FIGUDO-709106 format. One record per residue: residue number from 1; x negated, y, z of N, C-alpha, C in turn; residue in three letters. Coordinates in steps of 0.05 Angstrom, whole numbers, padded with zeros to 5 digits. Layout:
REM residues N
{NUM; {X; Y; Z}; {X; Y; Z}; {X; Y; Z}; 'ala'}
...
END
This chain:
REM residues 105
{1; {-01279; 02754; 03411}; {-01289; 02727; 03408}; {-01279; 02715; 03382}; 'met'}
{2; {-01296; 02702; 03367}; {-01289; 02690; 03342}; {-01294; 02660; 03343}; 'val'}
{3; {-01274; 02645; 03334}; {-01276; 02616; 03333}; {-01279; 02607; 03304}; 'phe'}
{4; {-01297; 02589; 03299}; {-01300; 02578; 03272}; {-01294; 02548; 03274}; 'val'}
{5; {-01273; 02540; 03258}; {-01265; 02512; 03258}; {-01277; 02498; 03234}; 'trp'}
{6; {-01289; 02475; 03238}; {-01301; 02461; 03216}; {-01280; 02444; 03201}; 'lys'}
{7; {-01260; 02434; 03215}; {-01240; 02419; 03201}; {-01219; 02438; 03189}; 'glu'}
{8; {-01204; 02428; 03170}; {-01185; 02444; 03155}; {-01157; 02441; 03168}; 'lys'}
{9; {-01153; 02452; 03192}; {-01127; 02451; 03205}; {-01113; 02478; 03203}; 'ala'}
{10; {-01087; 02478; 03200}; {-01072; 02503; 03198}; {-01071; 02516; 03225}; 'ser'}
{11; {-01065; 02542; 03225}; {-01062; 02557; 03250}; {-01039; 02545; 03266}; 'leu'}
{12; {-01018; 02537; 03252}; {-00995; 02525; 03267}; {-01004; 02499; 03281}; 'leu'}
{13; {-01019; 02483; 03267}; {-01029; 02458; 03279}; {-01046; 02464; 03304}; 'asp'}
{14; {-01064; 02484; 03302}; {-01080; 02491; 03325}; {-01063; 02502; 03348}; 'lys'}
{15; {-01042; 02517; 03341}; {-01024; 02527; 03362}; {-01010; 02504; 03376}; 'phe'}
{16; {-01001; 02484; 03360}; {-00987; 02461; 03372}; {-01006; 02444; 03389}; 'leu'}
{17; {-01032; 02445; 03383}; {-01052; 02430; 03398}; {-01060; 02445; 03424}; 'gln'}
{18; {-01050; 02470; 03427}; {-01056; 02485; 03451}; {-01079; 02504; 03449}; 'gly'}
{19; {-01091; 02508; 03426}; {-01113; 02526; 03423}; {-01105; 02556; 03424}; 'tyr'}
{20; {-01080; 02562; 03417}; {-01071; 02590; 03416}; {-01046; 02593; 03432}; 'tyr'}
{21; {-01041; 02618; 03442}; {-01017; 02624; 03457}; {-00995; 02630; 03437}; 'val'}
{22; {-01002; 02643; 03414}; {-00983; 02648; 03393}; {-00993; 02635; 03367}; 'lys'}
{23; {-00975; 02628; 03349}; {-00983; 02614; 03325}; {-00998; 02632; 03306}; 'pro'}
{24; {-00997; 02658; 03309}; {-01012; 02675; 03291}; {-00995; 02688; 03270}; 'gly'}
{25; {-01008; 02705; 03254}; {-00995; 02719; 03232}; {-01011; 02715; 03207}; 'lys'}
{26; {-01000; 02724; 03185}; {-01015; 02724; 03160}; {-01006; 02703; 03141}; 'gly'}
{27; {-01017; 02703; 03117}; {-01009; 02686; 03095}; {-01013; 02657; 03100}; 'gly'}
{28; {-01033; 02650; 03116}; {-01038; 02622; 03122}; {-01015; 02610; 03138}; 'glu'}
{29; {-01004; 02626; 03156}; {-00981; 02615; 03172}; {-00956; 02613; 03156}; 'cys'}
{30; {-00954; 02630; 03136}; {-00930; 02630; 03119}; {-00926; 02603; 03106}; 'asn'}
{31; {-00948; 02588; 03101}; {-00946; 02562; 03088}; {-00933; 02541; 03106}; 'asn'}
{32; {-00931; 02546; 03132}; {-00921; 02527; 03151}; {-00893; 02533; 03162}; 'asn'}
{33; {-00880; 02552; 03150}; {-00853; 02560; 03161}; {-00834; 02536; 03161}; 'phe'}
{34; {-00835; 02519; 03140}; {-00816; 02497; 03139}; {-00820; 02477; 03162}; 'asp'}
{35; {-00844; 02476; 03173}; {-00850; 02459; 03196}; {-00839; 02471; 03222}; 'gln'}
{36; {-00837; 02497; 03223}; {-00830; 02510; 03248}; {-00802; 02522; 03249}; 'ala'}
{37; {-00792; 02530; 03226}; {-00766; 02544; 03225}; {-00747; 02531; 03206}; 'leu'}
{38; {-00721; 02532; 03213}; {-00700; 02524; 03195}; {-00681; 02547; 03192}; 'lys'}
{39; {-00669; 02550; 03169}; {-00652; 02573; 03162}; {-00624; 02564; 03158}; 'tyr'}
{40; {-00605; 02578; 03171}; {-00577; 02574; 03166}; {-00570; 02590; 03141}; 'arg'}
{41; {-00580; 02614; 03139}; {-00578; 02631; 03116}; {-00604; 02647; 03114}; 'asp'}
{42; {-00607; 02663; 03093}; {-00633; 02677; 03090}; {-00640; 02696; 03112}; 'pro'}
{43; {-00620; 02704; 03129}; {-00626; 02724; 03150}; {-00627; 02712; 03178}; 'asn'}
{44; {-00622; 02686; 03181}; {-00621; 02673; 03207}; {-00640; 02650; 03209}; 'thr'}
{45; {-00661; 02653; 03225}; {-00680; 02631; 03229}; {-00678; 02620; 03257}; 'ala'}
{46; {-00682; 02594; 03259}; {-00682; 02580; 03285}; {-00706; 02561; 03285}; 'gln'}
{47; {-00716; 02556; 03309}; {-00738; 02536; 03312}; {-00727; 02508; 03305}; 'leu'}
{48; {-00745; 02492; 03294}; {-00738; 02464; 03290}; {-00735; 02450; 03317}; 'thr'}
{49; {-00720; 02429; 03317}; {-00715; 02414; 03342}; {-00741; 02403; 03354}; 'asn'}
{50; {-00760; 02396; 03337}; {-00786; 02385; 03347}; {-00801; 02406; 03363}; 'ser'}
{51; {-00800; 02431; 03355}; {-00813; 02452; 03370}; {-00797; 02460; 03395}; 'leu'}
{52; {-00771; 02460; 03393}; {-00754; 02465; 03417}; {-00759; 02444; 03439}; 'lys'}
{53; {-00762; 02419; 03431}; {-00767; 02397; 03450}; {-00794; 02400; 03465}; 'ser'}
{54; {-00812; 02416; 03453}; {-00838; 02421; 03466}; {-00837; 02445; 03484}; 'lys'}
{55; {-00813; 02458; 03487}; {-00811; 02481; 03504}; {-00820; 02507; 03491}; 'gly'}
{56; {-00822; 02507; 03465}; {-00830; 02531; 03450}; {-00806; 02548; 03444}; 'ile'}
{57; {-00808; 02574; 03448}; {-00786; 02593; 03444}; {-00793; 02611; 03420}; 'his'}
{58; {-00773; 02619; 03405}; {-00776; 02637; 03383}; {-00771; 02665; 03392}; 'leu'}
{59; {-00790; 02683; 03389}; {-00786; 02711; 03394}; {-00790; 02726; 03368}; 'ser'}
{60; {-00772; 02744; 03362}; {-00775; 02759; 03337}; {-00775; 02789; 03343}; 'ser'}
{61; {-00788; 02803; 03325}; {-00789; 02832; 03327}; {-00794; 02843; 03299}; 'ser'}
{62; {-00788; 02868; 03296}; {-00792; 02882; 03271}; {-00816; 02900; 03275}; 'ile'}
{63; {-00835; 02898; 03257}; {-00858; 02915; 03258}; {-00866; 02923; 03229}; 'ser'}
{64; {-00879; 02945; 03227}; {-00887; 02953; 03200}; {-00913; 02939; 03193}; 'ser'}
{65; {-00918; 02935; 03168}; {-00942; 02923; 03159}; {-00949; 02934; 03131}; 'ser'}
{66; {-00973; 02930; 03123}; {-00983; 02940; 03098}; {-00998; 02917; 03084}; 'leu'}
{67; {-00991; 02912; 03059}; {-01005; 02892; 03044}; {-01019; 02905; 03020}; 'phe'}
{68; {-01041; 02895; 03013}; {-01056; 02906; 02990}; {-01063; 02883; 02972}; 'tyr'}
{69; {-01056; 02885; 02947}; {-01063; 02865; 02927}; {-01086; 02877; 02911}; 'trp'}
{70; {-01109; 02863; 02911}; {-01132; 02873; 02896}; {-01143; 02852; 02877}; 'gly'}
{71; {-01159; 02862; 02859}; {-01172; 02844; 02839}; {-01202; 02848; 02841}; 'val'}
{72; {-01216; 02825; 02840}; {-01245; 02826; 02839}; {-01253; 02834; 02810}; 'asn'}
{73; {-01261; 02858; 02807}; {-01267; 02868; 02780}; {-01293; 02856; 02769}; 'met'}
{74; {-01308; 02841; 02785}; {-01332; 02828; 02776}; {-01326; 02799; 02767}; 'phe'}
{75; {-01302; 02790; 02771}; {-01294; 02763; 02763}; {-01294; 02761; 02733}; 'asp'}
{76; {-01305; 02739; 02722}; {-01307; 02737; 02693}; {-01280; 02733; 02679}; 'glu'}
{77; {-01261; 02720; 02693}; {-01235; 02714; 02681}; {-01216; 02737; 02682}; 'thr'}
{78; {-01214; 02750; 02704}; {-01194; 02771; 02708}; {-01205; 02799; 02711}; 'ile'}
{79; {-01230; 02801; 02718}; {-01242; 02828; 02722}; {-01251; 02841; 02696}; 'gly'}
{80; {-01266; 02861; 02700}; {-01277; 02875; 02677}; {-01258; 02895; 02665}; 'gly'}
{81; {-01267; 02910; 02645}; {-01251; 02931; 02634}; {-01244; 02927; 02604}; 'tyr'}
{82; {-01246; 02902; 02595}; {-01238; 02897; 02568}; {-01207; 02898; 02565}; 'ser'}
{83; {-01198; 02903; 02541}; {-01169; 02904; 02536}; {-01155; 02878; 02544}; 'glu'}
{84; {-01168; 02856; 02537}; {-01157; 02829; 02543}; {-01153; 02825; 02573}; 'lys'}
{85; {-01173; 02832; 02589}; {-01171; 02828; 02618}; {-01152; 02848; 02630}; 'asn'}
{86; {-01150; 02872; 02620}; {-01131; 02891; 02630}; {-01103; 02881; 02626}; 'arg'}
{87; {-01097; 02870; 02602}; {-01071; 02860; 02596}; {-01065; 02835; 02614}; 'lys'}
{88; {-01085; 02819; 02619}; {-01081; 02796; 02637}; {-01073; 02805; 02665}; 'leu'}
{89; {-01086; 02825; 02675}; {-01079; 02836; 02702}; {-01051; 02848; 02701}; 'arg'}
{90; {-01044; 02861; 02680}; {-01016; 02872; 02678}; {-00996; 02850; 02678}; 'gln'}
{91; {-01002; 02828; 02663}; {-00983; 02805; 02662}; {-00980; 02792; 02689}; 'ala'}
{92; {-01001; 02790; 02704}; {-01000; 02779; 02731}; {-00983; 02797; 02749}; 'ile'}
{93; {-00987; 02823; 02747}; {-00971; 02842; 02763}; {-00942; 02840; 02757}; 'ala'}
{94; {-00935; 02837; 02731}; {-00907; 02834; 02723}; {-00895; 02808; 02733}; 'ile'}
{95; {-00911; 02786; 02732}; {-00902; 02760; 02740}; {-00897; 02757; 02770}; 'ala'}
{96; {-00910; 02773; 02786}; {-00906; 02771; 02815}; {-00878; 02780; 02822}; 'met'}
{97; {-00864; 02763; 02836}; {-00837; 02768; 02844}; {-00837; 02784; 02871}; 'asp'}
{98; {-00842; 02810; 02869}; {-00845; 02826; 02892}; {-00820; 02828; 02909}; 'met'}
{99; {-00797; 02827; 02897}; {-00772; 02828; 02913}; {-00770; 02804; 02931}; 'glu'}
{100; {-00777; 02781; 02920}; {-00776; 02756; 02936}; {-00797; 02756; 02958}; 'asn'}
{101; {-00821; 02766; 02951}; {-00843; 02768; 02971}; {-00834; 02786; 02993}; 'ile'}
{102; {-00823; 02809; 02987}; {-00815; 02828; 03008}; {-00792; 02818; 03024}; 'leu'}
{103; {-00774; 02802; 03012}; {-00751; 02791; 03026}; {-00759; 02773; 03049}; 'lys'}
{104; {-00780; 02756; 03044}; {-00787; 02736; 03064}; {-00812; 02744; 03080}; 'tyr'}
{105; {-00828; 02762; 03071}; {-00853; 02767; 03086}; {-00855; 02797; 03093}; 'phe'}
END
């Protein structure tokens, strides 16, 4: 079953409104961590008091995942096979802080 939402509400907002049993996974949810979790240190996360007061519990588990970063080669700005665009893609790849991305996601 697929739901299409016309309004621009986050997955966390829809979870809090009762539309989902779990808040979901993926990049979109990562934008709402500060609303749901607080950190004592980089390795310890706890639910915020507002979510605890609603009876929500935090369950955590470790699972493997795979991410793929791709480029639309038909895009006029970044795609194509010119030397300029190739170097732009290389610069973007160098600028991405993969250690930080892997640390948190």
